[in-house]
GUNUSE-163640 format. One record per residue (C-alpha): x, y, z; residue in one letter. Coordinates in steps of 0.2 Angstrom, whole numbers, padded with zeros to 4 digits, always signed. Last residue first. Layout:
BEGIN
XYZA;...
***
This chain:
BEGIN
-0075+0014+0121X;-0083+0003+0133X;-0094-0008+0121X;-0108-0018+0130X;-0114-0033+0119X;-0130-0044+0125X;-0133-0053+0109X;-0152-0053+0100X;-0145-0041+0086X;-0132-0052+0084X;-0142-0068+0082X;-0154-0059+0070X;-0140-0052+0058X;-0132-0070+0059X;-0151-0078+0054X;-0155-0065+0038X;-0140-0055+0032X;-0126-0068+0035X;-0139-0083+0029X;-0142-0074+0015X;-0125-0072+0012X;-0120-0090+0014X;-0137-0095+0002X;-0131-0086-0010X;-0112-0092-0010X;-0117-0110-0009X;-0126-0107-0025X;-0111-0099-0034X;-0101-0115-0028X;-0112-0128-0033X;-0114-0119-0052X;-0095-0118-0052X;-0093-0138-0044X;-0107-0142-0056X;-0101-0134-0072X;-0082-0140-0068X;-0090-0158-0066X;-0101-0156-0083X;-0085-0152-0093X;-0083-0168-0103X;-0098-0174-0102X;-0107-0159-0109X;-0097-0161-0126X;-0082-0148-0129X;-0082-0135-0142X;-0072-0137-0154X;-0053-0146-0156X;-0051-0166-0153X;-0041-0170-0140X;-0023-0178-0142X;-0015-0195-0135X;+0000-0199-0127X;+0013-0184-0129X;+0028-0189-0121X;+0041-0175-0117X;+0057-0174-0111X;+0058-0160-0101X;+0073-0149-0095X;+0074-0138-0079X;+0060-0131-0070X;+0061-0113-0078X;+0056-0121-0094X;+0068-0131-0108X;+0061-0141-0119X;+0073-0157-0124X;+0061-0162-0134X;+0047-0170-0139X;+0043-0188-0140X;+0027-0197-0149X;+0010-0188-0154X;+0010-0176-0168X;-0004-0163-0170X;+0010-0149-0172X;+0017-0134-0162X;+0002-0138-0146X;+0017-0148-0137X;+0031-0136-0142X;+0022-0122-0138X;+0015-0127-0122X;+0032-0131-0113X;+0040-0116-0119X;+0024-0107-0110X;+0024-0117-0093X;+0008-0123-0092X;-0004-0120-0078X;-0010-0105-0086X;-0016-0114-0099X;-0016-0109-0118X;-0014-0126-0126X;-0024-0139-0111X;-0017-0152-0103X;-0023-0170-0100X;-0014-0181-0087X;+0006-0177-0081X;+0011-0194-0081X;+0031-0196-0078X;+0030-0215-0075X;+0016-0212-0060X;+0028-0209-0048X;+0037-0198-0057X;+0023-0186-0057X;+0023-0178-0039X;+0042-0182-0039X;+0047-0171-0053X;+0067-0174-0053X;+0063-0186-0066X;+0079-0200-0066X;+0073-0217-0063X;+0053-0216-0060X;+0052-0207-0078X;+0065-0219-0087X;+0054-0232-0081X;+0037-0224-0090X;+0047-0220-0104X;+0053-0235-0109X;+0069-0242-0114X;+0069-0246-0134X;+0085-0239-0139X;+0077-0222-0145X;+0072-0219-0128X;+0089-0222-0121X;+0097-0207-0133X;+0079-0197-0127X;+0086-0199-0109X;+0102-0195-0116X;+0098-0178-0123X;+0089-0173-0107X;+0105-0177-0098X;+0115-0166-0110X;+0101-0151-0107X;+0103-0151-0092X;+0094-0153-0073X;+0081-0166-0079X;+0062-0167-0080X;+0055-0183-0087X;+0039-0178-0097X;+0020-0186-0098X;+0009-0180-0109X;-0012-0182-0114X;-0015-0169-0126X;-0031-0153-0130X;-0032-0141-0142X;-0040-0124-0145X;-0055-0132-0136X;-0072-0120-0133X;-0080-0124-0118X;-0083-0104-0113X;-0090-0100-0130X;-0106-0112-0123X;-0111-0103-0111X;-0131-0104-0116X;-0131-0121-0117X;-0118-0127-0104X;-0127-0117-0090X;-0145-0124-0096X;-0138-0142-0095X;-0132-0139-0079X;-0146-0131-0071X;-0156-0145-0078X;-0148-0157-0070X;-0150-0150-0053X;-0137-0141-0041X;-0138-0143-0022X;-0136-0133-0006X;-0140-0144+0008X;-0124-0143+0018X;-0124-0122+0015X;-0128-0117+0032X;-0114-0131+0041X;-0102-0129+0026X;-0100-0109+0033X;-0102-0115+0050X;-0086-0126+0045X;-0076-0112+0038X;-0081-0100+0051X;-0075-0111+0065X;-0060-0114+0056X;-0055-0099+0052X;-0058-0093+0069X;-0046-0107+0077X;-0032-0103+0063X;-0035-0084+0068X;-0032-0087+0086X;-0015-0100+0083X;-0009-0086+0072X;-0009-0074+0085X;-0004-0087+0097X;+0013-0092+0087X;+0016-0071+0084X;+0014-0071+0102X;+0028-0084+0106X;+0038-0077+0091X;+0041-0063+0101X;+0034-0046+0106X;+0029-0044+0088X;+0029-0027+0080X;+0034-0032+0063X;+0051-0030+0066X;+0049-0042+0080X;+0040-0056+0068X;+0059-0054+0056X;+0069-0055+0073X;+0060-0072+0078X;+0061-0077+0059X;+0079-0076+0060X;+0080-0084+0078X;+0069-0099+0071X;+0082-0099+0057X;+0079-0095+0039X;+0081-0110+0021X;+0065-0097+0014X;+0054-0114+0012X;+0062-0123+0027X;+0058-0110+0040X;+0042-0105+0034X;+0036-0123+0030X;+0043-0127+0051X;+0031-0112+0054X;+0017-0118+0045X;+0018-0135+0052X;+0020-0129+0069X;+0004-0116+0068X;-0007-0133+0058X;-0003-0146+0073X;-0007-0132+0087X;-0024-0129+0077X;-0029-0148+0075X;-0023-0151+0093X;-0036-0138+0102X;-0050-0143+0092X;-0064-0136+0085X;-0081-0141+0087X;-0096-0135+0079X;-0112-0141+0089X;-0124-0128+0082X;-0122-0117+0098X;-0103-0119+0095X;-0103-0112+0076X;-0113-0098+0087X;-0101-0094+0098X;-0089-0092+0088X;-0098-0081+0074X;-0102-0070+0088X;-0083-0070+0094X;-0079-0065+0079X;-0088-0052+0073X;-0086-0044+0091X;-0065-0044+0084X;-0071-0035+0068X;-0081-0022+0079X;-0065-0020+0089X;-0054-0019+0075X;-0068-0004+0066X;-0066+0004+0083X;-0049+0005+0081X;-0050+0013+0065X;-0063+0026+0069X;-0053+0032+0084X;-0037+0031+0071X;-0047+0042+0060X;-0054+0055+0073X;-0035+0060+0080X;-0031+0058+0062X;-0047+0072+0058X;-0040+0081+0076X;-0024+0084+0070X;-0005+0080+0076X;-0005+0063+0076X;-0012+0058+0058X;-0007+0074+0048X;+0010+0072+0055X;+0012+0053+0048X;+0004+0061+0033X;+0019+0071+0030X;+0033+0057+0035X;+0025+0046+0023X;+0037+0029+0022X;+0045+0031+0037X;+0032+0039+0046X;+0019+0029+0042X;+0029+0013+0047X;+0030+0019+0063X;+0011+0024+0067X;+0007+0006+0061X;+0022-0002+0073X;+0008+0011+0086X;-0008+0006+0080X;-0006-0013+0081X;-0026-0014+0080X;-0023-0032+0085X;-0013-0029+0099X;-0022-0015+0105X;-0036-0025+0104X;-0031-0039+0114X;-0024-0027+0128X;-0040-0018+0129X;-0048-0035+0132X;-0062-0042+0125X;-0074-0052+0138X;-0086-0065+0135X;-0104-0061+0144X;-0113-0062+0128X;-0100-0050+0121X;-0092-0038+0132X;-0083-0025+0126X;-0064-0014+0128X;-0059-0023+0145X;-0045-0016+0153X;-0051-0015+0172X;-0055+0004+0170X;-0061+0002+0152X;-0074-0008+0159X;-0079+0003+0175X;-0078+0020+0164X;-0098+0016+0162X;-0105+0026+0146X;-0111+0011+0136X;-0109+0007+0118X;-0122-0005+0110X;-0118-0016+0094X;-0132-0020+0081X;-0136-0010+0071X;-0119+0002+0067X;-0111-0014+0071X;-0116-0024+0057X;-0100-0033+0053X;-0101-0047+0044X;-0093-0043+0027X;-0077-0036+0039X;-0075-0051+0044X;-0068-0058+0027X;-0055-0044+0030X;-0048-0050+0046X;-0049-0067+0039X;-0032-0060+0028X;-0020-0064+0044X;-0011-0077+0036X;-0011-0070+0019X;-0002-0055+0027X;+0009-0067+0034X;+0014-0075+0018X;+0015-0059+0008X;+0029-0054+0020X;+0039-0071+0019X;+0037-0065-0001X;+0045-0049+0003X;+0059-0054+0013X;
***
């Protein structure tokens, strides 16, 4: 289940993103009142409560310690029996609370500027995500629930609830970022300057416009080639026989590919670029099966003209400018919003 574990980790990567937003030392206040903890409240953010149950659920300290004990009992003993270990767990719990506070603040700010996330889109995402896991790993819902319980969750419902919360917050965060960066643009001069200063990045060792027919065995691939040699059209055979559902509807067309591209199987790439000819190549085996490949056209080697790479440059520069604008917003506008917020911490 290692791949499945990675999917769960990826689902909660937002915690790392929110850590970037944390200005807790400057912007939050701790109160000595015991009333909050007595009522099960860890913090109040502009009137919105974060419960100790929520904090403990997110921190998962008992589960984390149990995992640590299995992995490194010496370290576990340090964590549970020394002042240093206790202090670390206190700081860790406080760090999780800071992230929860940032999550509340981001949501509040997003709502303040009119950003909406509907319940339907969140529920739809969770249901599709669960269905995808069941289908991808060919497991039952009961298998999934048992695995989730082993990760520290009470049941599948609690996992879905946490997943929904993370998805909702991610959508608010994404839409707020889009709102903040919506007016960012890149000029023609910026694109040209980047191209002139980075021409070595746009050297092509070769490219080709290809189509393929993917089948399950070498024998099937040879039969495809025989039918092509008999005069049947490549596009028709691709639609009839190819196992690649994405490309078969386009007659097997995969568009342009670059020599050395990580998206291209190494054996397929070697077959395509072993010479400069066009026409039929194959059979070629890859991890996906057996390919019959048609090289439709070949591109020139050397530095690509600006027109061929302009869109990629613009997309890259636009992303860089948006990242810069977003970071400026976090350091200024968001910081001011957080510092002016009424935040009470009861830890």
